Backbone as ProteinMPNN parsed JSONL, in Angstrom:
{"seq_chain_A": "MKVKVYSTPVCPYCIMVKDFLTEHNIKFEDIDVSKDRAAAKHMIEKSGQMGVPVVEIGDKIIIGFNKPKIIEALGINEE", "coords_chain_A": {"N_chain_A": [[121.751, 124.696, 159.486], [118.435, 123.763, 159.852], [117.068, 120.647, 160.736], [114.382, 118.446, 160.591], [112.764, 115.454, 161.521], [109.936, 113.815, 160.842], [108.346, 111.201, 162.305], [107.593, 107.761, 163.295], [107.865, 105.447, 166.047], [107.906, 102.76, 165.198], [108.458, 102.611, 162.512], [110.406, 101.378, 159.943], [111.812, 102.775, 157.903], [111.959, 105.297, 158.967], [113.718, 104.899, 161.068], [115.981, 104.254, 159.57], [116.479, 106.721, 158.29], [117.066, 108.356, 160.519], [119.3, 107.008, 161.556], [121.071, 107.351, 159.412], [121.409, 110.173, 159.401], [122.555, 110.495, 161.941], [124.958, 109.032, 161.619], [126.268, 110.771, 159.938], [126.75, 112.865, 161.543], [124.747, 114.82, 161.757], [122.699, 117.027, 163.332], [119.365, 116.688, 164.443], [115.839, 117.238, 164.817], [113.673, 115.023, 166.22], [110.464, 114.179, 165.572], [107.78, 112.667, 166.893], [105.102, 111.62, 165.375], [103.113, 109.896, 166.069], [102.479, 110.385, 168.644], [102.097, 113.083, 168.823], [99.641, 114.869, 167.791], [99.183, 117.418, 166.729], [101.61, 117.978, 165.513], [101.577, 115.964, 163.597], [99.445, 116.814, 161.998], [100.547, 119.221, 161.082], [102.723, 118.204, 159.621], [101.361, 116.847, 157.559], [100.08, 119.007, 156.315], [102.322, 120.438, 155.369], [103.637, 118.569, 153.703], [101.765, 117.127, 152.277], [101.484, 114.481, 152.659], [100.547, 111.512, 154.43], [102.014, 109.469, 155.337], [105.05, 108.315, 156.956], [108.663, 108.299, 156.857], [108.86, 111.892, 156.961], [111.059, 114.274, 155.961], [112.343, 117.331, 156.884], [114.388, 119.702, 155.676], [115.839, 122.608, 156.123], [114.112, 124.616, 153.964], [113.207, 122.585, 152.427], [111.223, 119.73, 151.692], [111.295, 116.325, 152.125], [110.136, 113.245, 151.132], [109.897, 110.127, 152.639], [112.71, 107.773, 152.938], [114.712, 109.042, 151.094], [117.586, 108.84, 150.03], [119.447, 110.044, 148.077], [118.242, 112.623, 147.696], [118.278, 113.617, 150.299], [121.028, 113.722, 150.802], [121.75, 115.601, 148.847], [120.266, 117.869, 149.731], [121.487, 118.363, 152.16], [124.044, 118.803, 151.41], [126.056, 116.915, 151.54], [129.092, 115.203, 150.985], [129.51, 112.197, 149.593], [131.735, 110.681, 148.935]], "CA_chain_A": [[120.522, 124.319, 158.801], [117.549, 123.028, 160.748], [116.582, 119.38, 160.184], [113.327, 117.803, 161.378], [112.32, 114.164, 161.004], [108.61, 113.417, 161.323], [108.48, 109.756, 162.288], [106.966, 106.958, 164.345], [108.872, 104.537, 166.595], [107.908, 101.429, 164.573], [108.675, 102.752, 161.067], [111.797, 101.029, 159.624], [112.451, 103.822, 157.099], [112.245, 106.4, 159.899], [114.945, 104.506, 161.769], [117.065, 104.373, 158.597], [116.765, 108.159, 158.121], [117.718, 108.861, 161.737], [120.636, 106.399, 161.606], [121.882, 108.011, 158.384], [121.74, 111.518, 159.885], [123.465, 110.328, 163.076], [126.251, 108.617, 161.064], [126.894, 111.941, 159.307], [126.836, 113.91, 162.58], [123.753, 115.856, 161.484], [121.737, 117.177, 164.429], [118.0, 116.779, 163.936], [114.735, 117.146, 165.772], [112.828, 113.863, 165.928], [109.09, 114.486, 165.963], [106.984, 111.44, 166.885], [103.737, 112.013, 165.006], [102.135, 108.982, 166.672], [102.142, 110.935, 169.961], [101.853, 114.524, 168.716], [98.65, 115.036, 166.713], [99.379, 118.73, 166.1], [102.767, 117.826, 164.622], [101.133, 115.13, 162.476], [98.651, 117.699, 161.139], [101.51, 120.149, 160.482], [103.465, 117.424, 158.635], [100.466, 116.595, 156.425], [99.896, 120.291, 155.628], [103.568, 120.804, 154.674], [104.106, 117.581, 152.73], [100.678, 116.488, 151.542], [101.617, 113.048, 152.904], [100.176, 111.014, 155.753], [103.004, 108.466, 155.708], [106.343, 108.753, 157.468], [109.148, 109.56, 157.381], [108.944, 113.134, 156.203], [112.262, 114.968, 156.428], [112.344, 118.758, 156.559], [115.751, 120.23, 155.731], [115.666, 124.007, 155.739], [112.777, 124.796, 153.386], [112.932, 121.428, 151.564], [110.478, 118.607, 152.263], [111.664, 115.081, 151.457], [109.233, 112.176, 151.53], [110.546, 108.818, 152.74], [114.17, 107.753, 153.055], [115.236, 109.3, 149.753], [118.979, 109.166, 150.358], [120.045, 111.059, 147.19], [117.687, 113.954, 147.958], [118.758, 114.042, 151.619], [122.437, 114.075, 150.6], [121.77, 116.867, 148.097], [119.746, 118.963, 150.56], [122.447, 118.624, 153.235], [125.35, 119.119, 150.82], [127.02, 115.908, 152.002], [129.923, 114.579, 149.965], [129.503, 110.77, 149.929], [132.872, 109.96, 148.352]], "C_chain_A": [[119.69, 123.441, 159.737], [117.001, 121.778, 160.042], [115.551, 118.809, 161.156], [112.98, 116.49, 160.705], [110.981, 113.859, 161.659], [108.565, 111.901, 161.176], [107.554, 109.095, 163.297], [108.01, 105.947, 164.819], [108.974, 103.198, 165.853], [108.192, 101.45, 163.071], [110.143, 102.443, 160.728], [112.519, 102.095, 158.803], [112.773, 105.05, 157.942], [113.555, 106.125, 160.629], [116.142, 104.646, 160.834], [117.46, 105.838, 158.391], [117.549, 108.673, 159.326], [119.123, 108.287, 161.892], [121.573, 107.079, 160.616], [122.329, 109.397, 158.863], [122.749, 111.446, 161.033], [124.865, 109.955, 162.593], [127.01, 109.794, 160.461], [126.969, 113.136, 160.263], [125.929, 115.103, 162.295], [122.778, 115.893, 162.664], [120.345, 117.358, 163.825], [117.014, 116.701, 165.083], [113.855, 115.988, 165.332], [111.434, 114.139, 166.475], [108.244, 113.234, 165.777], [105.526, 111.802, 166.618], [102.678, 111.038, 165.531], [101.692, 109.495, 168.041], [101.729, 112.4, 169.904], [100.936, 114.787, 167.525], [98.818, 116.382, 165.999], [100.551, 118.667, 165.125], [102.394, 116.986, 163.4], [100.334, 115.978, 161.483], [99.569, 118.671, 160.386], [102.285, 119.435, 159.359], [102.621, 117.203, 157.377], [100.248, 117.881, 155.624], [101.127, 120.666, 154.816], [103.886, 119.878, 153.51], [103.015, 117.028, 151.834], [100.66, 114.979, 151.741], [101.155, 112.693, 154.305], [101.2, 110.002, 156.248], [104.283, 109.101, 156.207], [107.433, 107.865, 156.875], [108.964, 110.716, 156.4], [110.112, 113.896, 156.813], [112.191, 116.411, 155.945], [113.769, 119.274, 156.768], [115.694, 121.658, 155.213], [114.246, 124.195, 155.223], [112.402, 123.653, 152.446], [112.204, 120.344, 152.347], [110.832, 117.371, 151.444], [110.789, 113.969, 152.029], [110.001, 110.857, 151.536], [112.054, 108.927, 152.919], [114.747, 107.83, 151.652], [116.669, 109.801, 149.932], [119.603, 110.188, 149.41], [119.537, 112.476, 147.456], [118.149, 114.495, 149.309], [120.214, 114.499, 151.506], [122.55, 115.424, 149.907], [121.35, 118.043, 148.987], [120.742, 119.346, 151.666], [123.816, 119.042, 152.692], [126.439, 118.171, 151.294], [127.791, 115.362, 150.809], [130.096, 113.122, 150.363], [130.713, 110.0, 149.403], [133.859, 109.532, 149.402]], "O_chain_A": [[120.201, 122.493, 160.333], [116.535, 121.846, 158.904], [115.793, 118.699, 162.358], [112.907, 116.408, 159.479], [110.898, 113.669, 162.872], [108.723, 111.37, 160.077], [106.835, 109.758, 164.045], [108.938, 105.623, 164.078], [110.029, 102.565, 165.881], [108.167, 100.401, 162.427], [111.036, 103.165, 161.172], [113.718, 102.301, 158.987], [113.74, 105.76, 157.67], [114.392, 107.015, 160.785], [117.204, 105.105, 161.254], [118.648, 106.155, 158.325], [118.57, 109.342, 159.172], [120.038, 108.996, 162.311], [122.73, 107.354, 160.936], [123.503, 109.747, 158.739], [123.686, 112.242, 161.09], [125.854, 110.493, 163.092], [128.241, 109.819, 160.47], [127.218, 114.266, 159.845], [126.293, 116.249, 162.557], [122.112, 114.899, 162.955], [120.163, 118.073, 162.839], [117.307, 116.178, 166.158], [113.351, 115.971, 164.208], [111.246, 114.311, 167.679], [108.014, 112.79, 164.652], [104.808, 112.234, 167.519], [101.483, 111.318, 165.449], [100.645, 109.087, 168.545], [101.087, 112.903, 170.825], [101.397, 114.911, 166.39], [98.613, 116.467, 164.788], [100.49, 119.239, 164.037], [102.847, 117.268, 162.291], [100.526, 115.869, 160.272], [99.383, 118.909, 159.192], [102.477, 119.995, 158.28], [103.116, 117.355, 156.261], [100.233, 117.85, 154.393], [101.001, 121.159, 153.695], [104.346, 120.326, 152.46], [103.299, 116.515, 150.751], [99.909, 114.273, 151.069], [101.341, 113.461, 155.249], [101.255, 109.707, 157.442], [104.572, 110.264, 155.925], [107.131, 106.759, 156.427], [108.921, 110.53, 155.184], [110.153, 114.135, 158.02], [112.004, 116.678, 154.758], [114.285, 119.28, 157.886], [115.522, 121.89, 154.016], [113.283, 123.962, 155.954], [111.394, 123.735, 151.744], [112.521, 120.072, 153.505], [110.69, 117.365, 150.221], [110.712, 113.779, 153.242], [110.671, 110.512, 150.562], [112.604, 110.022, 153.035], [115.206, 106.835, 151.092], [116.93, 111.004, 149.98], [120.239, 111.13, 149.884], [120.32, 113.426, 147.442], [118.385, 115.695, 149.45], [120.587, 115.539, 152.048], [123.333, 116.282, 150.314], [122.004, 119.086, 148.992], [120.826, 120.51, 152.058], [124.646, 119.573, 153.43], [127.597, 118.562, 151.436], [127.216, 115.092, 149.755], [130.755, 112.83, 151.361], [130.707, 108.77, 149.428], [134.873, 108.913, 149.08]]}, "name": "protein", "num_of_chains": 1, "seq": "MKVKVYSTPVCPYCIMVKDFLTEHNIKFEDIDVSKDRAAAKHMIEKSGQMGVPVVEIGDKIIIGFNKPKIIEALGINEE"}
């Protein structure tokens, strides 16, 4: 399953998302929308949001560090 994180380097919730994915050994593509205007435009078109993080897991778009939705989309067992 392909995972993309649209983020900026100074966003604390972006860092939390990336740390969470790393802790669970989930490979992801980190897209810095502060440097890539085309990616930022793409993120806004897909999510309707200008804020980060936006997490794309397969065909699901998750706004912010919504841990329950990320866990569900990835099928992670947190027990």
